[in-house]
Every structure is written in C-alpha cells, then in structure tokens.
TORRO-459783 format. One record per residue (C-alpha): x, y, z; chain; residue number from 0; residue in three letters. Coordinates in nm, 4 decimals, always signed. Example, Ala and Ser with C-alpha at 12.3 -4.5 7.8 and 13.67 -1.06 7.14 Angstrom:
! TORRO-459783
+----------+----------+----------+------+-----+------+
:        X :        Y :        Z : unit : pos : code :
+----------+----------+----------+------+-----+------+
:  +1.2300 :  -0.4500 :  +0.7800 :    A :   0 :  ala :
:  +1.3670 :  -0.1060 :  +0.7140 :    A :   1 :  ser :
+----------+----------+----------+------+-----+------+
//
This chain:
! TORRO-459783
+----------+----------+----------+------+-----+------+
:        X :        Y :        Z : unit : pos : code :
+----------+----------+----------+------+-----+------+
:  +6.2525 :  +6.3411 :  +8.5652 :    A :   0 :  met :
:  +6.2834 :  +6.6839 :  +8.4014 :    A :   1 :  ile :
:  +6.5342 :  +6.9160 :  +8.5160 :    A :   2 :  leu :
:  +6.4951 :  +7.2696 :  +8.4901 :    A :   3 :  pro :
:  +6.7260 :  +7.4458 :  +8.2364 :    A :   4 :  ser :
:  +7.0240 :  +7.6175 :  +8.3615 :    A :   5 :  pro :
:  +6.8966 :  +7.9621 :  +8.2608 :    A :   6 :  thr :
:  +6.5664 :  +7.9263 :  +8.4708 :    A :   7 :  ser :
:  +6.7654 :  +7.8352 :  +8.7801 :    A :   8 :  met :
:  +6.8725 :  +8.1203 :  +9.0332 :    A :   9 :  pro :
:  +7.2308 :  +8.2032 :  +9.0644 :    A :  10 :  pro :
:  +7.4294 :  +8.0501 :  +9.3435 :    A :  11 :  leu :
:  +7.4566 :  +8.2713 :  +9.6295 :    A :  12 :  lys :
:  +7.7865 :  +8.2124 :  +9.8786 :    A :  13 :  leu :
:  +7.7976 :  +8.3390 : +10.2156 :    A :  14 :  asp :
:  +8.0692 :  +8.5707 : +10.3130 :    A :  15 :  asn :
:  +8.1913 :  +8.3544 : +10.5877 :    A :  16 :  ala :
:  +8.5859 :  +8.4093 : +10.6434 :    A :  17 :  pro :
:  +8.6424 :  +8.0217 : +10.5115 :    A :  18 :  ala :
:  +8.4529 :  +8.0831 : +10.1944 :    A :  19 :  thr :
:  +8.6329 :  +8.4121 : +10.1313 :    A :  20 :  leu :
:  +8.9655 :  +8.2524 : +10.1724 :    A :  21 :  ile :
:  +8.8950 :  +7.9790 :  +9.9395 :    A :  22 :  gln :
:  +8.7662 :  +8.2013 :  +9.6781 :    A :  23 :  arg :
:  +9.0661 :  +8.4236 :  +9.7185 :    A :  24 :  gly :
:  +9.2822 :  +8.1060 :  +9.6671 :    A :  25 :  ala :
:  +9.0604 :  +8.0392 :  +9.3451 :    A :  26 :  ser :
:  +9.0803 :  +8.3841 :  +9.2068 :    A :  27 :  leu :
:  +9.4358 :  +8.3961 :  +9.2666 :    A :  28 :  arg :
:  +9.5070 :  +8.0618 :  +9.0605 :    A :  29 :  ala :
:  +9.2947 :  +8.2147 :  +8.8030 :    A :  30 :  lys :
:  +9.5205 :  +8.5245 :  +8.7691 :    A :  31 :  gly :
:  +9.2523 :  +8.7704 :  +8.9163 :    A :  32 :  asp :
:  +9.4786 :  +8.9168 :  +9.1822 :    A :  33 :  tyr :
:  +9.2720 :  +9.2214 :  +9.2501 :    A :  34 :  asp :
:  +8.9540 :  +9.0516 :  +9.3638 :    A :  35 :  arg :
:  +9.1608 :  +8.7732 :  +9.5601 :    A :  36 :  ala :
:  +9.3222 :  +9.0692 :  +9.7433 :    A :  37 :  val :
:  +8.9894 :  +9.2173 :  +9.8185 :    A :  38 :  ala :
:  +8.8653 :  +8.8758 :  +9.9520 :    A :  39 :  asp :
:  +9.1450 :  +8.8414 : +10.1876 :    A :  40 :  tyr :
:  +9.1243 :  +9.2210 : +10.2899 :    A :  41 :  thr :
:  +8.7438 :  +9.1188 : +10.3688 :    A :  42 :  ala :
:  +8.8432 :  +8.8269 : +10.5683 :    A :  43 :  val :
:  +9.0939 :  +9.0761 : +10.7664 :    A :  44 :  leu :
:  +8.7961 :  +9.3012 : +10.8254 :    A :  45 :  ala :
:  +8.5991 :  +9.0428 : +11.0289 :    A :  46 :  val :
:  +8.6805 :  +8.8764 : +11.3230 :    A :  47 :  asp :
:  +8.9235 :  +8.5873 : +11.1839 :    A :  48 :  ala :
:  +8.9785 :  +8.4328 : +11.5314 :    A :  49 :  lys :
:  +8.6099 :  +8.3827 : +11.6038 :    A :  50 :  ala :
:  +8.6260 :  +8.1531 : +11.2787 :    A :  51 :  ala :
:  +8.9072 :  +7.9610 : +11.4271 :    A :  52 :  gly :
:  +9.1506 :  +8.1237 : +11.1481 :    A :  53 :  leu :
:  +9.4866 :  +8.2503 : +11.2318 :    A :  54 :  asp :
:  +9.5396 :  +8.6508 : +11.1251 :    A :  55 :  gly :
:  +9.8968 :  +8.6191 : +11.0250 :    A :  56 :  trp :
:  +9.8047 :  +8.3250 : +10.7744 :    A :  57 :  asp :
:  +9.5348 :  +8.5619 : +10.6051 :    A :  58 :  ile :
:  +9.8222 :  +8.8325 : +10.5997 :    A :  59 :  tyr :
: +10.0536 :  +8.5921 : +10.4250 :    A :  60 :  asn :
:  +9.7954 :  +8.4895 : +10.1740 :    A :  61 :  glu :
:  +9.7157 :  +8.8460 : +10.0871 :    A :  62 :  arg :
: +10.0873 :  +8.9302 : +10.0636 :    A :  63 :  gly :
: +10.1691 :  +8.6378 :  +9.8132 :    A :  64 :  tyr :
:  +9.8881 :  +8.7403 :  +9.6211 :    A :  65 :  thr :
:  +9.9817 :  +9.0933 :  +9.5899 :    A :  66 :  gln :
: +10.3557 :  +8.9697 :  +9.4941 :    A :  67 :  phe :
: +10.2325 :  +8.7168 :  +9.2504 :    A :  68 :  ser :
: +10.1546 :  +8.9459 :  +8.9506 :    A :  69 :  pro :
: +10.5036 :  +9.1040 :  +9.0167 :    A :  70 :  ala :
: +10.6557 :  +8.7722 :  +8.9396 :    A :  71 :  gly :
: +10.4450 :  +8.6858 :  +8.6358 :    A :  72 :  thr :
: +10.5125 :  +9.0095 :  +8.4239 :    A :  73 :  thr :
: +10.8484 :  +9.0794 :  +8.2266 :    A :  74 :  gln :
: +11.0276 :  +9.4048 :  +8.2877 :    A :  75 :  pro :
: +11.0306 :  +9.6219 :  +7.9907 :    A :  76 :  pro :
: +11.3604 :  +9.5503 :  +7.7643 :    A :  77 :  pro :
: +11.6576 :  +9.7654 :  +7.8346 :    A :  78 :  ile :
: +11.7438 :  +9.9800 :  +7.5495 :    A :  79 :  ser :
: +12.1045 :  +9.9804 :  +7.4464 :    A :  80 :  thr :
: +12.0701 : +10.2597 :  +7.2138 :    A :  81 :  arg :
: +12.1471 : +10.6036 :  +7.3278 :    A :  82 :  arg :
+----------+----------+----------+------+-----+------+
//
C-alpha cells in the first residue's frame, strides 16, 4: 500500500465545538502560548456552553488561570541598589 506524502495531504480542520476549544486552550497553555489559549477560552464563553454540557464558571476559571500563568513565569526586573 502506498501512502500519500504528508505535503500532499490537506491540513486537519478542527471544529469550533466548545469541548474542542477547551482542549486546545489547555494544550496551548501547556506550550506557553497564553494569548491564543485565552482567545480559545473566550470563544467558548461566547457560545452557549451550557448547551454543550459545560459549566460557565469552570471556563472562567481556566481563562483566569491562563491569564495568571504568564505572570508567575517571568521574573521581575532586579531592584537597583545604586542611587
């Protein structure tokens, strides 16, 4: 059996279902791409998450944690002791 080369295959298209966006947001957060992760969580909040069986507060928590994450990973600038 001859498989097509990876360059001839069409790109994978993911739907924008709330569960897909939440999983992608978590993956992006783990990779350090916080802005895109926050955008995915915000997109979930824009659709009716309850219809998909999701709790709104959980999505707000994930988005807040993602917005807080970059603040904890960077070091503040050193305080100069010279005047």
